[in-house]
Wavefront OBJ file of the C-alpha trace (Angstrom):
o trace
v -17.715 -5.008 -19.805
v -15.378 -3.121 -17.453
v -16.192 -1.440 -14.160
v -14.945 2.077 -13.364
v -12.054 2.297 -10.886
v -13.178 2.659 -7.280
v -10.990 5.745 -6.869
v -9.791 8.513 -9.155
v -6.910 9.465 -6.893
v -3.681 7.717 -5.972
v -3.455 9.392 -2.573
v -4.358 6.261 -0.631
v -2.368 4.225 1.939
v -0.383 1.318 0.561
v 1.465 -1.664 1.973
v 5.206 -1.273 2.432
v 5.906 -4.039 -0.116
v 5.884 -1.518 -2.966
v 8.393 0.721 -1.197
v 10.574 -2.299 -0.385
v 10.558 -3.169 -4.066
v 11.813 0.334 -4.954
v 14.580 -0.055 -2.382
v 15.510 -3.452 -3.846
v 15.737 -1.866 -7.295
v 18.098 0.751 -5.871
v 20.173 -1.880 -4.113
v 20.617 -3.676 -7.453
v 22.616 -0.658 -8.657
v 24.395 -0.235 -5.317
v 22.337 2.621 -3.881
v 22.253 2.418 -0.080
v 19.047 1.934 1.886
v 19.663 5.079 3.942
v 19.969 7.166 0.770
v 16.761 5.727 -0.645
v 14.769 6.295 2.544
v 16.157 9.767 3.315
v 13.377 12.226 4.079
v 10.631 9.576 3.935
v 10.376 9.017 7.670
v 10.811 5.285 7.041
v 13.480 2.926 8.353
v 14.896 -0.411 7.265
v 12.835 -1.955 10.054
v 9.646 -0.655 8.432
v 10.575 -2.368 5.160
v 10.882 -5.710 6.944
v 7.415 -5.513 8.555
v 4.802 -6.942 6.157
v 2.015 -5.281 8.170
v 3.431 -1.799 7.757
v 1.503 0.764 5.722
v 3.013 3.862 4.117
v 1.486 7.010 2.704
v 1.552 7.830 -0.990
v 3.835 10.777 -0.230
v 6.335 8.525 1.527
v 6.516 6.218 -1.486
v 6.911 9.245 -3.778
v 9.859 10.422 -1.684
v 11.561 7.055 -2.194
v 10.877 7.267 -5.940
v 12.526 10.685 -6.071
v 15.501 9.452 -4.050
v 15.901 6.485 -6.382
v 15.884 8.656 -9.501
v 18.310 11.150 -7.950
v 20.773 8.438 -6.947
v 20.339 6.262 -10.062
v 19.299 8.429 -13.044
v 19.565 5.438 -15.384
v 16.852 3.550 -13.471
v 13.721 3.332 -15.622
v 10.105 2.724 -14.793
v 10.175 -0.363 -17.003
v 13.003 -1.926 -14.976
v 11.129 -1.349 -11.724
v 7.697 -2.286 -13.118
v 9.014 -5.661 -14.263
v 9.785 -6.486 -10.621
v 6.088 -6.492 -9.682
v 4.383 -9.873 -9.542
v 0.888 -10.913 -8.530
v 2.227 -12.011 -5.146
v 3.525 -8.464 -4.518
v -0.100 -7.366 -4.055
v -0.923 -9.773 -1.212
v -4.610 -10.837 -1.025
v -5.404 -8.825 -4.167
v -2.699 -10.700 -6.038
v -3.983 -14.083 -4.911
v -7.478 -13.085 -6.012
v -6.078 -12.125 -9.431
v -4.292 -15.459 -9.804
v -7.436 -17.435 -8.944
v -9.802 -15.355 -11.126
v -11.780 -17.192 -13.780
v -10.717 -14.916 -16.663
v -8.648 -11.812 -17.350
v -11.922 -9.900 -17.547
v -12.842 -10.935 -14.010
v -9.302 -10.098 -12.839
v -9.487 -6.648 -14.444
v -12.789 -5.786 -12.759
v -11.506 -7.102 -9.439
v -8.525 -4.746 -9.765
v -10.792 -1.771 -10.445
v -12.936 -2.642 -7.390
v -9.896 -2.827 -5.115
v -7.543 -0.401 -6.825
v -6.746 1.147 -3.446
v -5.025 -2.117 -2.479
v -2.466 -1.576 -5.228
v 0.633 0.617 -5.486
v -0.411 2.573 -8.547
v -0.051 6.307 -8.994
v -1.602 6.180 -12.480
v -5.320 5.413 -12.162
v -6.186 3.086 -15.065
v -9.414 2.623 -16.995
v -10.271 -0.051 -19.554
v -12.437 0.214 -22.658
v -13.179 -1.608 -25.887
v -11.769 -0.245 -29.138
v -12.896 -2.522 -31.962
v -11.306 -5.909 -31.323
v -8.933 -4.538 -28.696
v -9.061 -3.681 -25.034
v -7.282 -0.443 -24.210
v -6.006 0.095 -20.665
v -5.219 3.792 -20.445
v -4.022 6.325 -17.890
v -4.038 10.101 -17.889
v -0.853 11.156 -16.078
v -1.296 14.907 -16.301
v -2.050 15.246 -12.574
v 1.149 13.442 -11.559
v 4.154 15.475 -10.350
v 6.163 16.462 -13.417
v 9.512 15.325 -12.013
v 8.400 11.696 -11.604
v 5.598 11.499 -14.200
v 7.413 9.590 -16.940
v 8.877 7.114 -14.457
v 5.540 6.402 -12.747
v 3.638 5.951 -16.028
v 6.215 3.499 -17.312
v 6.448 1.699 -13.968
v 2.718 1.314 -13.471
v 1.871 0.229 -17.019
v 4.816 -2.198 -17.093
v 3.649 -3.663 -13.775
v 0.119 -4.118 -15.193
v 1.511 -5.819 -18.303
v 3.816 -8.048 -16.226
v 1.021 -9.214 -13.912
v -1.394 -9.743 -16.845
v 1.089 -12.038 -18.550
v 1.909 -13.804 -15.290
v -1.661 -14.689 -14.321
v -2.480 -15.640 -17.940
v 0.354 -18.162 -18.059
v 2.799 -16.223 -20.233
v 0.534 -14.536 -22.779
v -0.628 -12.095 -24.056
v 2.004 -9.388 -24.610
v 0.305 -5.961 -24.373
v 1.635 -3.128 -26.526
v 2.568 -0.001 -24.546
v 2.326 3.416 -26.187
v 2.186 7.082 -25.194
v 0.615 9.946 -27.132
v -0.799 13.413 -26.440
v -0.300 13.247 -22.690
v -1.917 9.811 -22.348
v -0.422 6.334 -22.079
v -2.016 2.992 -22.821
v -1.691 -0.755 -23.079
v -3.488 -2.451 -25.949
v -4.265 -6.156 -26.385
v -6.825 -8.326 -28.144
v -10.202 -8.350 -26.369
v -10.486 -12.116 -26.907
v -7.861 -12.675 -24.210
v -10.239 -11.377 -21.546
v -12.594 -14.352 -21.979
v -9.932 -17.084 -21.916
v -9.995 -19.190 -18.694
v -6.946 -18.534 -16.534
v -4.651 -21.487 -15.761
v -4.936 -21.201 -11.957
v -8.636 -20.275 -11.779
v -10.203 -21.540 -8.554
v -13.603 -20.226 -7.393
v -13.078 -21.193 -3.745
v -9.639 -19.547 -3.522
v -11.010 -16.517 -5.354
v -13.904 -16.137 -2.899
v -11.557 -16.344 0.092
v -9.072 -13.841 -1.366
v -11.831 -11.422 -2.393
v -13.273 -11.562 1.134
v -9.849 -10.643 2.530
v -9.694 -7.711 0.118
v -13.084 -6.501 1.356
v -11.916 -6.667 4.959
v -8.768 -4.693 4.194
v -10.485 -1.889 2.306
v -13.393 -1.617 4.763
v -11.147 -0.202 7.491
v -9.091 1.914 5.084
v -12.065 3.515 3.383
v -13.665 4.391 6.711
v -10.721 6.716 7.454
v -9.573 9.416 5.077
v -7.588 12.620 4.968
v -5.115 13.818 7.551
v -6.438 11.496 10.289
v -5.569 8.484 8.132
v -2.103 9.836 7.368
v -1.525 10.428 11.068
v -2.633 6.882 11.861
v -0.100 5.467 9.404
v 2.733 7.670 10.639
v 1.936 6.899 14.287
v 2.012 3.149 13.563
v 5.479 3.551 12.049
v 6.730 5.268 15.229
v 5.018 3.392 18.039
v 8.158 1.933 19.596
v 9.558 5.447 20.098
v 6.270 6.759 21.502
v 5.167 8.427 18.236
v 5.933 12.023 19.329
v 3.417 14.450 17.886
v 6.152 16.878 16.848
v 7.801 14.194 14.715
v 4.563 13.195 12.994
v 3.667 16.828 12.364
v 7.130 17.401 10.880
v 6.717 14.565 8.384
v 3.430 16.122 7.293
v 5.040 19.547 6.980
v 2.824 20.981 9.727
v 3.331 22.604 13.094
v 1.893 20.799 16.112
v -0.736 23.503 16.405
v -1.794 23.088 12.771
v -1.937 19.319 13.143
v -4.162 19.648 16.215
v -6.490 21.936 14.269
v -6.678 19.533 11.309
v -7.471 16.620 13.609
v -10.109 18.630 15.471
v -11.717 19.482 12.134
v -11.718 15.748 11.368
v -13.525 15.052 14.643
v -10.635 13.424 16.461
v -7.422 14.227 18.351
v -3.817 13.069 18.360
v -4.321 11.221 21.657
v -7.368 9.435 20.271
v -5.505 8.308 17.132
v -2.497 7.218 19.198
v -4.741 5.177 21.516
v -6.542 3.565 18.570
v -3.283 2.554 16.912
v -1.796 1.292 20.165
v -4.886 -0.767 20.967
v -4.922 -2.427 17.543
v -1.198 -3.126 17.698
v -1.515 -4.486 21.246
v -4.087 -7.072 20.166
v -1.799 -8.208 17.363
v 1.345 -8.325 19.511
v -0.341 -10.226 22.336
v -1.146 -13.002 19.867
v 2.561 -13.606 19.295
v 3.788 -16.305 21.678
v 7.421 -15.177 21.555
v 6.725 -11.764 23.075
v 6.367 -11.116 26.806
v 4.040 -8.413 28.113
v 7.130 -6.302 28.803
v 8.173 -6.754 25.150
v 4.726 -5.710 23.951
v 4.841 -2.599 26.157
v 8.187 -1.582 24.650
v 6.921 -2.148 21.090
v 4.004 0.166 21.858
v 6.284 2.908 23.165
v 5.558 2.555 26.895
v 8.462 3.072 29.276
v 6.968 0.579 31.737
v 4.726 -2.458 31.447
v 2.517 -1.047 34.232
v 1.629 1.944 32.030
v 0.686 -0.398 29.216
v -1.358 -2.525 31.615
v -3.317 0.497 32.817
v -4.015 1.604 29.253
v -5.060 -1.900 28.209
v -7.487 -2.154 31.126
v -8.933 1.212 30.133
v -9.427 -0.029 26.550
v -10.741 -3.518 27.246
v -11.538 -3.929 30.949
v -8.962 -6.746 31.124
v -5.264 -7.068 31.865
v -2.877 -8.013 29.037
v -2.047 -11.296 30.741
v -5.686 -12.296 31.232
v -6.388 -11.405 27.630
v -3.538 -13.619 26.468
v -4.683 -16.526 28.638
v -8.164 -16.271 27.149
v -6.968 -16.778 23.563
l 1 2 3 4 5 6 7 8 9 10 11 12 13 14 15 16 17 18 19 20 21 22 23 24 25 26 27 28 29 30 31 32 33 34 35 36 37 38 39 40 41 42 43 44 45 46 47 48 49 50 51 52 53 54 55 56 57 58 59 60 61 62 63 64 65 66 67 68 69 70 71 72 73 74 75 76 77 78 79 80 81 82 83 84 85 86 87 88 89 90 91 92 93 94 95 96 97 98 99 100 101 102 103 104 105 106 107 108 109 110 111 112 113 114 115 116 117 118 119 120 121 122 123 124 125 126 127 128 129 130 131 132 133 134 135 136 137 138 139 140 141 142 143 144 145 146 147 148 149 150 151 152 153 154 155 156 157 158 159 160 161 162 163 164 165 166 167 168 169 170 171 172 173 174 175 176 177 178 179 180 181 182 183 184 185 186 187 188 189 190 191 192 193 194 195 196 197 198 199 200 201 202 203 204 205 206 207 208 209 210 211 212 213 214 215 216 217 218 219 220 221 222 223 224 225 226 227 228 229 230 231 232 233 234 235 236 237 238 239 240 241 242 243 244 245 246 247 248 249 250 251 252 253 254 255 256 257 258 259 260 261 262 263 264 265 266 267 268 269 270 271 272 273 274 275 276 277 278 279 280 281 282 283 284 285 286 287 288 289 290 291 292 293 294 295 296 297 298 299 300 301 302 303 304 305 306 307 308 309 310 311 312 313 314 315 316 317 318
C-alpha cells in the first residue's frame, strides 16, 4: 500500500522556506534575525530569496540557535506553522492528489523536497495506518524538538489537504515516535483533487529532484554555499570555513569528487546568469554585480566562454 521513502537520510539540500519559518517562529517571541542566523552562513537576504537552497547543517544551526534563545519554543509550535504551500511544487501536488494514500506515496517519492530530519515510513497495523520515525540517529541536543516538529508538520498538512480531518494521534515509545490514524481515511477522495494539476505539480517535482540527485556529497554542499555568496565573489576560504575545512582539504575533497572549486563556481554562475538575464528590471551591469564580477566586461567574457554569445545578444534572443 505504501512505498518506501526515496532516502533514508535527511542530509539533503532544502529550500530556504523551512529556515525562514524557523526564523519567523523566533521572531514571534522577539528573538532577532541575526541571533537566529548566527554561525549558519546565511543572511536576511537569503531568507527573502525563494530560489535559495540551504544545507541540512545550516538549518540545524538555526534550530540550535532558536532553542538556545527561546528554550520554551517547542517542536509542536513550529510544526503547526507548516502548511502544504510551504513545500512549493510538492505541496501543490499533495493538495491536488486524489486521496491521502496517493499523497502519502507522493511524499515518500519526493521526500528530499521536504524539510524533514526524521525520515518517516508508513505501514498498516490492523485498521490503522502508522506513520513512524526512528530518531536515534538525530543529534541528541535537538532530537526531541525535531521529532515533535516533523510529526506535527505531517499531521498539520494531512488535516489541511483532507479538509480538516482526520486528527492523527501522536505518541512516542522506546526511542520511536509515530502518528496513528484510521486506514479508511487514506481512500477518501480529497476535496481539491485535480488530476491535471497533480500531473503538472508532479512533473515539477521530478525536474527539481533530477538536478539535486545528480549531485551529492561535498560538491553539492559547495554548490549551495557558493550560490549563497555569489554577489561577494564566493571566496573559497569562506566556503571552506563554513564546511569546517581548510582550503587545501576542500580542494582535495573536490578533486576526489571529480571536480574543482573553479568548475563549481562557473557552473553556479552560469545557471544564475541565465536566470538573472530573464529579469527585465536588471541591466547587464546589475547581473554582473549579482554574480560577483567587479566589471561587466569580465562577466561578458565569461558568458561568451560559456555560451558563445554576449549577455546582451542572449537577452535580445529571448
